[in-house]
C-alpha positions in Angstrom: -31.8 -26.2 41.0 -32.3 -25.0 44.5 -35.4 -23.0 45.4 -34.9 -19.3 45.1 -34.8 -17.6 48.5 -36.1 -14.2 49.0 -34.5 -12.0 51.6 -36.4 -9.1 52.9 -34.5 -5.8 53.1 -36.1 -3.2 55.3 -35.7 0.4 54.1 -37.1 3.5 55.6 -39.1 5.1 52.9 -41.0 8.3 53.8 -44.0 8.9 51.6 -46.5 11.6 52.2 -49.9 10.2 53.4 -51.8 12.0 50.6 -50.1 9.8 48.0 -51.0 6.6 49.9 -54.0 5.7 47.9 -55.0 2.0 47.2 -53.9 2.3 43.6 -50.5 3.9 44.5 -49.8 1.2 47.1 -50.6 -1.6 44.7 -48.2 -0.1 42.0 -45.5 0.5 44.6 -45.6 -3.2 45.7 -45.5 -4.4 42.0 -42.4 -2.2 41.3 -40.6 -3.4 44.4 -41.3 -7.0 43.6 -40.1 -6.7 40.0 -36.8 -5.0 41.1 -36.2 -7.7 43.7 -36.7 -10.5 41.2 -34.4 -8.9 38.6 -31.7 -8.6 41.2 -32.0 -12.2 42.4 -32.1 -13.7 38.9 -29.1 -11.6 37.7 -27.2 -12.7 40.8 -28.1 -16.3 40.4 -27.5 -16.8 36.7 -24.8 -14.2 35.8 -22.0 -16.8 35.8 -23.9 -19.3 33.6 -25.2 -17.0 30.8 -22.9 -16.8 27.7 -21.5 -13.5 26.8 -22.9 -12.1 23.6 -20.0 -9.8 22.8 -16.4 -10.9 22.0 -13.9 -9.1 24.2 -11.6 -6.7 22.3 -8.5 -8.5 23.7 -9.8 -11.7 22.0 -10.2 -10.0 18.7 -6.7 -8.6 18.9 -5.3 -12.0 19.8 -7.0 -13.6 16.8 -5.7 -11.0 14.4 -2.1 -11.3 15.8 -2.1 -15.0 14.9 -2.2 -14.1 11.2 1.4 -13.8 9.9 2.2 -10.4 8.3 4.7 -12.1 6.0 2.0 -14.5 4.8 -0.4 -11.7 4.0 2.3 -9.8 2.1 3.2 -13.0 0.1 -0.5 -13.4 -0.9 -0.7 -9.8 -1.9 2.4 -10.0 -4.1 1.1 -13.2 -5.6 -2.0 -11.4 -6.7 0.2 -8.8 -8.4 2.3 -11.3 -10.2 1.8 -12.2 -13.9 2.2 -15.0 -14.9 1.6 -16.8 -11.5 4.9 -17.7 -9.8 6.4 -21.1 -9.7 7.8 -22.9 -6.7 11.4 -21.9 -5.9 12.7 -25.4 -6.8 11.2 -25.2 -10.3 12.9 -21.9 -11.2 16.1 -21.2 -9.2 17.7 -17.8 -9.5 21.1 -17.9 -11.0 24.0 -17.1 -8.7 25.2 -14.2 -10.9 21.7 -12.6 -11.0 22.0 -9.0 -9.7 18.6 -9.2 -8.2 19.6 -11.9 -5.7 19.0 -10.8 -2.1 16.1 -8.5 -3.1 13.3 -10.1 -1.1 10.6 -8.3 -3.2 11.5 -9.9 -6.5 8.7 -12.4 -7.3 9.6 -15.7 -8.9 7.8 -16.0 -12.3 7.6 -18.6 -15.0 9.9 -16.6 -17.2 12.5 -14.1 -16.1 12.7 -11.1 -18.4 15.7 -8.9 -19.0 13.5 -5.8 -18.6 12.7 -3.9 -15.4 10.2 -1.1 -15.2 10.3 1.7 -12.6 7.4 4.0 -11.9 7.0 7.2 -9.9 3.1 7.1 -9.7 2.5 10.8 -9.2 0.6 12.6 -11.9 3.9 14.5 -12.5 5.9 11.2 -12.3 7.2 9.0 -15.0 7.8 5.4 -16.2 11.3 4.2 -16.9 12.4 1.0 -18.7 15.8 -0.7 -18.2 16.8 -3.4 -20.6 19.9 -5.6 -20.4 22.0 -6.0 -23.5 25.6 -7.1 -24.3 27.0 -3.6 -23.4 25.2 -3.1 -20.1 21.8 -1.4 -19.7 19.8 0.7 -22.1 17.3 3.1 -20.5 14.1 4.8 -21.7 12.0 7.2 -19.7 8.5 8.5 -20.3 6.4 11.1 -18.5 3.1 9.8 -17.1 0.3 10.5 -19.5 -2.2 12.9 -17.9 -5.4 14.8 -18.7 -6.9 17.9 -17.3 -10.2 17.7 -15.4 -12.4 20.1 -13.4 -12.6 19.4 -9.7 -14.9 21.8 -7.9 -13.9 25.2 -9.2 -10.3 24.3 -10.1 -8.6 22.5 -13.0 -6.5 19.6 -12.0 -4.5 16.9 -13.7 -5.3 13.2 -13.6 -3.6 10.2 -15.1 -4.9 9.2 -18.5 -5.7 5.5 -18.2 -6.3 5.0 -21.9 -2.9 6.6 -22.8 -1.2 4.5 -20.1 -2.5 1.3 -21.7 -1.4 2.4 -25.1 2.0 3.3 -23.8 2.6 -0.1 -22.3 1.3 -1.8 -25.4 3.8 0.1 -27.6 6.7 -1.5 -25.7 5.8 -5.1 -26.6 6.9 -6.1 -23.1 8.3 -9.6 -22.8 6.6 -12.1 -20.5 8.0 -12.1 -17.0 8.8 -8.4 -16.8 8.5 -6.8 -13.4 7.5 -3.2 -12.6 8.7 -1.6 -9.4 6.3 1.1 -8.2 6.8 3.5 -5.3 4.3 2.7 -2.7 1.8 5.4 -1.9 1.9 6.5 1.7 -0.2 9.5 2.7 1.4 12.2 4.9 -0.6 14.5 7.2 0.5 17.6 5.4 -0.8 16.5 2.0 -4.5 17.2 2.7 -7.5 15.4 1.4 -6.9 16.1 -2.2 -3.3 14.8 -1.9 -4.4 11.7 -0.2 -7.1 11.0 -2.8 -4.8 11.7 -5.7 -1.9 9.6 -4.4 -4.1 6.6 -3.8 -5.9 7.0 -7.2 -2.6 7.2 -9.1 -1.0 4.3 -7.3 -4.0 2.0 -7.7 -4.5 3.0 -11.4 -0.9 2.2 -12.3 -1.2 -1.2 -10.5 -4.4 -2.1 -12.3 -3.1 -1.1 -15.7 0.2 -3.0 -15.2 -1.4 -6.2 -14.0 -3.9 -6.0 -16.8 -1.0 -5.7 -19.2 0.5 -8.9 -17.9 3.3 -7.1 -16.0 4.1 -8.2 -12.4 4.1 -5.4 -9.8 6.3 -5.0 -6.8 5.4 -2.0 -4.5 8.5 -0.4 -2.9 8.3 2.1 0.0 10.1 5.3 -0.9 12.4 5.0 2.2 13.6 1.6 1.0 14.9 2.6 -2.5 16.1 6.0 -1.3 18.1 4.4 1.5 19.7 2.1 -1.1 21.0 5.2 -2.9 21.7 7.3 0.2 18.9 9.7 -0.6 17.0 9.3 2.7 17.0 12.0 5.4 15.9 15.6 5.7 18.9 16.9 3.8 18.0 15.0 0.6 16.1 16.9 -2.1 14.6 16.2 -5.6 17.8 17.7 -7.0 19.8 15.0 -5.4 17.7 12.4 -7.2 18.3 14.1 -10.5 22.0 14.3 -9.9 22.3 10.7 -9.0 20.2 9.6 -12.0 22.5 11.7 -14.3 25.5 9.8 -12.7 24.0 6.4 -13.3 22.6 7.2 -16.7 24.8 9.9 -18.2 23.7 9.4 -21.8 20.2 10.7 -20.9 21.2 13.4 -18.5 19.8 16.0 -20.9 16.3 14.7 -20.1 16.9 15.4 -16.4 18.2 19.0 -16.5 15.0 20.7 -15.4 13.7 20.8 -11.8 10.4 19.4 -12.9 12.2 16.3 -14.3 12.6 14.8 -10.8 9.8 12.4 -11.7 11.8 11.0 -14.5 14.9 10.7 -12.3 13.0 8.9 -9.5 11.4 6.5 -12.0 14.9 5.7 -13.3 16.2 5.2 -9.8 13.3 2.9 -8.8 14.0 0.8 -11.9 17.7 0.7 -11.0 16.8 -0.5 -7.5 14.7 -3.2 -9.0 17.5 -4.2 -11.4 19.9 -4.4 -8.5 22.2 -1.6 -9.7 24.3 -0.4 -6.7 25.4 3.1 -5.9 29.1 2.2 -6.1 28.8 0.4 -9.4 31.0 1.5 -12.3 28.9 4.0 -14.3 30.7 3.0 -17.4 28.8 -0.2 -17.4 25.6 1.7 -17.8 25.1 2.3 -21.5 21.9 4.2 -22.4 21.2 3.8 -26.1 17.7 5.1 -26.4 15.8 7.9 -24.7 12.1 8.6 -25.4 10.1 11.1 -23.5 6.6 12.5 -23.7 5.7 16.1 -23.0 3.8 16.9 -19.8 
C-alpha cells in the first residue's frame, strides 16, 4: 500500500483576532486535520469497501426470478385435499367436462360433486351432483350471526354453523369447491375490505379442514364465461341466468336478495364445466334446500 500523501489546500479564512486564543487555535488545527484525514481515507478506500445495503434493483431482479406459475401451483397444492397425484397417475378422461379448466386440481379421487361459494356474508353455498339424468342442485344461504362492531350491529359468518352444514352433506372424497376470490375495491371502505377478507379466509379454512379441495376463482373469470362481465351487467342478470340453467329451483331465486344464491350456483356451474350454450334440458334439479338469512 502506498504511503498516504497529504496535499495542502490554502484557503483564505478570515477570523477575528479576538477569537485567536491559544485554545481556539489548537482546536481549529485539530478539526482541520480530522476533516482532511476523513476526505483522504474515503477517497482512497471507497472503491474497496463492500456495500452494506443491497440495491433495490437487485432485490427486484431476485424476485422476478421466481415463477408466478410455480407460486400459484404451490398455493393450490396447499388447498387440495387429499394431496394431488402426478398427472401420469390419474389422467383426466377425454369426456370430462372439466378438461381445459386450468384451475382444476388433480386429486387421488375425482368426485361427481362440485361446490360453488359466494363468500359474502349475504352469499351462499351451492352443490351440484352428477346423476344419470344430468345434474341435481342444492343451494344454501351462508350461516351468519349478528355481532356488535363499534356502535353498530353487523353480520358475520357463523363458523360453527358452516362446519355443521358441510358435515351434513357427507361430502365424498375428492370434492372440489370453487370460491370467488376476494379482491378489495377502493370504494368498499375499511369495513368492506376487512369483512371480505375475513369471509374469504374463513370459508377456505373451513373447507380445507373438512377435506374439501379449494380453487379460488376471480369474479371476472367466471362472469366472463357466462357473459356477465362489463358495466351493464347486474345482480339481476346473474339471477336470470341461474334460473335458465337451473329452472327447477328458480323459485328460490325470485327475490333481489337471492343474488348470492344465484352466483353460488353459477360459480359451481363454472367449476363443473357447464357452458352457457348447453341445453338447459340436461340440467335436472331434483332437490333444493335453503336456509333463511
